[in-house]
C-alpha positions as CSV (number, residue, x, y, z in Angstrom):
1,M,68.5,123.1,74.9
2,A,70.0,121.7,78.1
3,K,73.5,122.7,79.0
4,P,75.8,119.7,79.1
5,K,77.0,118.6,82.5
6,K,80.6,119.1,83.4
7,F,82.6,115.8,83.5
8,R,83.2,115.0,87.2
9,G,85.6,112.1,86.7
10,P,88.5,113.1,89.0
11,E,86.1,114.4,91.7
12,L,84.0,111.2,91.5
13,I,87.1,109.1,91.8
14,A,88.2,111.0,94.9
15,E,84.8,110.5,96.5
16,I,84.9,106.8,95.8
17,D,88.4,106.6,97.3
18,K,87.2,108.3,100.5
19,A,84.2,106.0,100.7
20,L,86.4,102.9,100.3
21,D,88.7,104.1,103.0
22,K,85.8,104.8,105.4
23,G,84.3,101.4,104.5
24,L,87.5,99.6,105.2
25,A,88.0,101.4,108.5
26,R,84.4,100.5,109.6
27,F,84.9,96.8,108.6
28,L,88.2,96.4,110.4
29,L,87.1,98.0,113.6
30,A,83.8,96.3,113.6
31,T,85.5,92.9,113.1
32,Q,88.0,93.6,115.9
33,N,85.2,94.5,118.2
34,K,83.2,91.4,117.3
35,L,86.2,89.2,118.0
36,S,86.8,90.9,121.4
37,A,83.1,90.7,122.3
38,A,82.7,87.0,121.4
39,A,86.0,85.5,122.7
40,P,85.9,83.2,125.7
41,V,86.8,85.1,128.9
42,D,88.7,83.9,131.9
43,T,91.0,86.8,132.6
44,G,90.1,88.9,129.5
45,R,93.5,88.5,127.9
46,L,92.2,86.7,124.8
47,A,89.4,89.2,124.3
48,S,92.0,92.0,124.6
49,S,94.5,90.5,122.2
50,W,93.0,91.3,118.8
51,F,95.1,94.0,117.1
52,V,94.8,95.6,113.6
53,G,98.0,95.8,111.6
54,K,98.9,97.5,108.3
55,G,101.1,95.7,105.9
56,V,102.0,93.0,108.5
57,P,100.2,91.5,111.4
58,D,100.6,93.5,114.7
59,R,102.7,91.3,117.0
60,D,101.7,93.0,120.2
61,V,100.5,90.9,123.1
62,P,98.3,92.3,125.9
63,P,99.7,92.2,129.4
64,E,98.6,89.4,131.7
65,A,95.5,90.3,133.7
66,G,94.8,88.8,137.0
67,T,95.0,85.1,137.8
68,P,93.3,82.5,135.6
69,A,90.3,81.0,137.2
70,K,90.4,77.4,138.4
71,Y,87.4,75.2,137.9
72,K,86.1,72.1,139.5
73,T,83.7,69.6,137.9
74,I,81.0,68.1,140.1
75,D,78.4,65.8,138.6
76,G,79.3,67.0,135.1
77,K,78.9,70.8,135.9
78,R,81.8,73.2,136.0
79,F,82.1,75.6,138.9
80,K,84.7,78.4,139.4
81,V,86.5,77.8,142.6
82,E,89.1,80.5,142.6
83,G,90.8,83.0,140.4
84,S,89.8,86.1,138.6
85,N,86.1,86.9,138.9
86,N,86.4,90.3,137.2
87,P,88.0,89.9,133.8
88,S,89.6,93.0,132.4
89,I,88.9,93.5,128.6
90,S,90.5,96.4,126.7
91,V,90.2,96.7,122.9
92,T,93.1,98.7,121.5
93,P,91.9,100.5,118.4
94,Y,94.3,101.1,115.5
95,S,95.9,104.5,116.0
96,G,96.8,105.4,112.4
97,K,94.7,106.4,109.5
98,I,93.1,103.4,107.8
99,K,93.3,103.7,104.0
100,L,92.7,101.1,101.2
101,D,96.4,101.3,100.2
102,S,97.9,98.2,101.8
103,D,97.1,94.7,103.2
104,W,95.4,94.8,106.6
105,Y,95.4,92.2,109.3
106,I,93.5,91.5,112.5
107,S,95.6,89.1,114.6
108,S,96.0,87.7,118.1
109,N,99.5,86.6,119.1
110,L,98.8,84.7,122.3
111,P,100.2,81.2,122.3
112,Y,96.7,79.7,122.8
113,S,94.7,81.9,120.4
114,E,94.4,79.4,117.6
115,R,93.3,76.7,120.1
116,A,90.7,79.0,121.7
117,C,89.4,79.8,118.2
118,F,89.0,76.3,116.8
119,D,89.2,73.7,119.6
120,P,85.6,73.1,121.0
121,I,87.0,72.2,124.4
122,W,88.7,75.5,124.8
123,A,86.2,77.6,122.7
124,K,83.0,76.5,124.5
125,G,83.2,79.6,126.6
126,G,82.7,81.9,123.6
127,R,80.3,84.6,124.7
128,R,78.6,84.8,121.3
129,G,78.1,81.6,119.3
130,G,79.5,79.1,121.9
131,A,82.2,76.8,120.6
132,Q,81.7,78.1,117.1
133,W,82.2,81.8,118.0
134,F,85.3,82.3,115.8
135,T,83.9,80.3,112.8
136,N,80.7,82.2,112.9
137,I,82.5,85.5,112.7
138,A,84.9,84.3,109.9
139,N,81.9,82.9,107.9
140,N,80.2,86.3,108.0
141,L,83.1,88.5,106.9
142,G,81.9,88.7,103.3
143,K,78.5,90.0,104.4
144,D,80.1,92.4,107.0
145,A,82.4,93.8,104.3
146,D,79.5,94.3,101.9
147,R,77.5,96.2,104.5
148,A,80.5,98.4,105.6
149,F,81.5,99.4,102.0
150,D,77.9,99.7,100.8
151,F,77.1,102.2,103.6
152,F,79.6,104.7,102.3
153,L,79.5,103.9,98.6
154,R,75.8,104.7,98.4
155,K,76.6,108.2,99.5
156,V,78.7,108.9,96.4
157,K,76.7,110.9,94.0
């Protein structure tokens, strides 16, 4: 007769908790990186302005970088005529431990962030997805979260 298996309830719950923490960390950092990679770039300030916050949105604002470019329109085409040609983009990762024990936020606190995310005139410079760059990322958050959590939950045995 086969020997009954020992009940692993507390051990299994601890493994699931660790998998959820790792899945959340992967999801938050991947989303922050997607926002930075897709944001329109002139000086790089918007792309560098996405911060992860625990419990409340992080209110940090990146320093100004270079001078904004100035454009001239000739025959319906935009040409850069002066300003920053080398945008500086720096993604600031969350420095603490990410655990599924609080609300988490990814925010940008620049005065023009909302306009750059939703206004097609401002957002047309989005490097991934054109004018709809932010909406595309927001619409895929559910799928991205599923992938991030599934990756670690499948390892729980």
